[in-house]
Kinemage of the C-alpha trace (Angstrom):
@kinemage 1
@onewidth
@group {chain A} dominant
@subgroup {mainchain}
@vectorlist {calphas} color= white
{ca met a 1} P 7.067 -18.986 26.334
{ca glu a 2} L 7.891 -15.662 27.931
{ca ala a 3} L 5.136 -13.148 28.486
{ca phe a 4} L 4.944 -10.272 26.043
{ca asp a 5} L 3.557 -6.923 27.064
{ca thr a 6} L 1.815 -4.111 25.216
{ca leu a 7} L 5.132 -2.424 24.366
{ca asp a 8} L 6.401 -5.601 22.687
{ca tyr a 9} L 3.281 -5.784 20.555
{ca arg a 10} L 3.531 -2.103 19.695
{ca ile a 11} L 7.130 -2.656 18.549
{ca leu a 12} L 5.959 -5.580 16.411
{ca glu a 13} L 3.207 -3.452 14.917
{ca val a 14} L 5.762 -0.856 13.791
{ca leu a 15} L 8.196 -3.482 12.484
{ca gln a 16} L 5.464 -5.180 10.434
{ca lys a 17} L 4.803 -1.911 8.641
{ca asn a 18} L 8.485 -1.081 8.124
{ca asn a 19} L 11.235 -3.151 9.726
{ca leu a 20} L 13.776 -0.482 8.772
{ca thr a 21} L 12.233 1.981 11.243
{ca ser a 22} L 15.005 3.109 13.561
{ca gln a 23} L 14.926 1.970 17.157
{ca arg a 24} L 15.007 5.633 18.185
{ca asp a 25} L 11.867 6.356 16.140
{ca ile a 26} L 10.125 3.279 17.553
{ca gly a 27} L 11.103 4.321 21.064
{ca asn a 28} L 9.827 7.859 20.537
{ca ala a 29} L 6.514 6.522 19.243
{ca ile a 30} L 5.911 4.169 22.173
{ca gly a 31} L 7.734 5.851 25.050
{ca leu a 32} L 10.912 3.766 25.368
{ca ser a 33} L 14.604 4.491 24.899
{ca ala a 34} L 16.327 3.164 21.782
{ca pro a 35} L 18.431 0.680 23.841
{ca ala a 36} L 15.266 -0.664 25.496
{ca val a 37} L 13.679 -1.152 22.080
{ca gln a 38} L 16.828 -2.902 20.857
{ca arg a 39} L 16.835 -5.286 23.865
{ca arg a 40} L 13.204 -6.165 23.252
{ca ile a 41} L 13.764 -6.770 19.528
{ca val a 42} L 16.780 -8.996 20.239
{ca arg a 43} L 14.740 -10.963 22.797
{ca met a 44} L 11.825 -11.388 20.369
{ca arg a 45} L 14.215 -12.668 17.685
{ca glu a 46} L 15.863 -15.095 20.124
{ca leu a 47} L 12.466 -16.442 21.190
{ca gly a 48} L 11.318 -16.809 17.582
{ca met a 49} L 8.529 -14.240 17.799
{ca ile a 50} L 10.312 -12.446 14.940
{ca ser a 51} L 11.201 -15.257 12.566
{ca ala a 52} L 12.597 -13.331 9.580
{ca asp a 53} L 13.397 -9.911 8.185
{ca met a 54} L 12.443 -9.731 4.525
{ca ala a 55} L 11.670 -7.379 1.685
{ca leu a 56} L 8.207 -7.546 0.122
{ca leu a 57} L 8.643 -7.164 -3.610
{ca asn a 58} L 6.228 -5.415 -5.955
{ca pro a 59} L 5.181 -8.080 -8.486
{ca glu a 60} L 3.906 -5.460 -10.934
{ca leu a 61} L 7.448 -4.111 -11.352
{ca leu a 62} L 9.176 -7.497 -11.630
{ca gly a 63} L 7.729 -8.671 -14.900
{ca pro a 64} L 4.642 -10.685 -15.677
{ca leu a 65} L 3.608 -13.082 -12.922
{ca ile a 66} L 0.553 -15.280 -12.586
{ca thr a 67} L -0.888 -15.931 -9.133
{ca ile a 68} L -2.907 -19.130 -8.794
{ca ile a 69} L -4.929 -20.348 -5.825
{ca val a 70} L -4.920 -24.148 -5.744
{ca gln a 71} L -7.197 -26.415 -3.712
{ca val a 72} L -5.671 -29.854 -3.216
{ca glu a 73} L -7.535 -32.979 -2.105
{ca met a 74} L -5.568 -35.934 -0.779
{ca glu a 75} L -6.427 -39.541 -1.611
{ca thr a 76} L -5.930 -40.570 2.009
{ca asp a 77} L -5.298 -39.098 5.452
{ca lys a 78} L -2.197 -41.204 6.117
{ca val a 79} L 0.164 -39.076 8.193
{ca glu a 80} L 3.299 -40.174 6.324
{ca leu a 81} L 1.819 -39.204 2.949
{ca val a 82} L 0.472 -35.890 4.263
{ca asn a 83} L 3.874 -35.056 5.779
{ca lys a 84} L 5.696 -35.891 2.520
{ca thr a 85} L 3.263 -33.655 0.646
{ca lys a 86} L 3.773 -30.811 3.138
{ca leu a 87} L 7.541 -31.133 2.703
{ca lys a 88} L 7.257 -31.071 -1.097
{ca phe a 89} L 5.084 -27.948 -0.996
{ca arg a 90} L 7.444 -26.297 1.517
{ca gln a 91} L 10.453 -26.969 -0.740
{ca thr a 92} L 8.841 -25.630 -3.934
{ca pro a 93} L 9.738 -21.950 -4.527
{ca gln a 94} L 6.637 -21.274 -6.640
{ca val a 95} L 4.451 -22.240 -3.672
{ca gln a 96} L 4.350 -18.928 -1.835
{ca gln a 97} L 1.889 -20.003 0.834
{ca cys a 98} L 0.571 -23.397 1.884
{ca tyr a 99} L -2.225 -24.085 4.344
{ca tyr a 100} L -3.252 -27.526 5.623
{ca val a 101} L -6.993 -27.028 6.098
{ca thr a 102} L -10.245 -28.688 7.080
{ca gly a 103} L -13.225 -28.982 4.776
{ca glu a 104} L -13.491 -30.194 1.205
{ca ala a 105} L -9.848 -29.520 0.370
{ca asp a 106} L -6.856 -30.697 2.392
{ca phe a 107} L -4.453 -27.960 1.258
{ca met a 108} L -4.839 -24.437 -0.053
{ca leu a 109} L -1.832 -23.135 -1.968
{ca val a 110} L -0.890 -19.736 -3.315
{ca val a 111} L 1.342 -20.363 -6.315
{ca val a 112} L 3.206 -17.761 -8.368
{ca val a 113} L 4.601 -18.567 -11.831
{ca his a 114} L 5.779 -16.620 -14.874
{ca thr a 115} L 3.854 -18.568 -17.509
{ca met a 116} L 1.083 -21.118 -17.791
{ca lys a 117} L 3.624 -23.528 -19.276
{ca glu a 118} L 5.618 -23.230 -16.037
{ca tyr a 119} L 2.431 -23.961 -14.095
{ca glu a 120} L 1.676 -26.982 -16.253
{ca thr a 121} L 5.146 -28.388 -15.525
{ca leu a 122} L 4.671 -27.635 -11.838
{ca thr a 123} L 1.325 -29.472 -11.738
{ca his a 124} L 3.059 -32.594 -12.999
{ca gln a 125} L 5.780 -32.310 -10.355
{ca leu a 126} L 3.465 -31.542 -7.454
{ca phe a 127} L 0.148 -33.216 -8.237
{ca phe a 128} L 0.142 -35.718 -11.098
{ca asn a 129} L 3.318 -37.439 -9.899
{ca asn a 130} L 2.090 -37.609 -6.274
{ca pro a 131} L 0.043 -40.794 -5.756
{ca gly a 132} L -1.453 -39.319 -2.592
{ca ile a 133} L -3.235 -36.496 -4.386
{ca gln a 134} L -6.724 -37.272 -5.612
{ca arg a 135} L -7.450 -33.988 -7.382
{ca phe a 136} L -6.598 -30.319 -7.477
{ca lys a 137} L -8.522 -27.259 -8.577
{ca ser a 138} L -6.847 -24.083 -9.845
{ca ser a 139} L -8.228 -20.556 -9.719
{ca ile a 140} L -6.307 -17.904 -11.644
{ca cys a 141} L -6.016 -14.612 -9.787
{ca met a 142} L -7.215 -11.656 -11.875
{ca asp a 143} L -6.241 -8.976 -9.356
{ca ile a 144} L -4.444 -9.001 -6.023
{ca val a 145} L -6.743 -6.894 -3.878
{ca lys a 146} L -4.785 -7.353 -0.661
{ca ser a 147} L -1.591 -9.203 0.062
{ca gly a 148} L 0.822 -9.210 2.927
{ca leu a 149} L 2.091 -10.970 5.944
{ca thr a 150} L 1.125 -8.634 8.768
{ca leu a 151} L -0.550 -10.248 11.762
{ca pro a 152} L -3.260 -8.482 13.732
{ca met a 153} L -2.431 -7.550 17.293
{ca pro a 154} L -4.444 -9.080 20.175
{ca asp a 155} L -7.619 -7.169 21.116
{ca ala a 156} L -6.254 -6.309 24.563
{ca val a 157} L -3.247 -4.592 22.989
{ca val a 158} L -5.393 -2.641 20.530
{ca lys a 159} L -7.638 -1.467 23.390
{ca ala a 160} L -4.659 -0.490 25.545
{ca val a 161} L -3.104 1.503 22.702
{ca asn a 162} L -6.385 3.243 21.848
{ca asn a 163} L -6.966 4.210 25.494
{ca lys a 164} L -3.647 6.095 25.726
């Protein structure tokens, strides 16, 4: 893995807030030319540091949606069964986020559906018809207080930026 410097992280910080920010504006904000910013962005994409460019949609304007947090406990720790379950979760569009975790649950899912009937059908597909799943527990989200996919920058970068 190539080393990334403070300027790379500062570019990423801007792109996480708005990936449509022009390279000129990014350069002006961090003290680089637009071509230098472009080279760095291309390099970060090639290395996989930037894995996708996406639009975050406003669920309140897209019709009624129900967000459900689901804790899933596996029957066994067999690697093959866990990997099949991971693949199934990864391939299911309603599963927005999936975390393989330690503790009481084995997986934590963030699921988004339009109706409870859709969720009921989904539970049969994902949980009841999976012999490896012992139980699952659903919590219906009443309000999304914070959501997003921005990653915090390393402490050293934050300190370097604040000291300028």
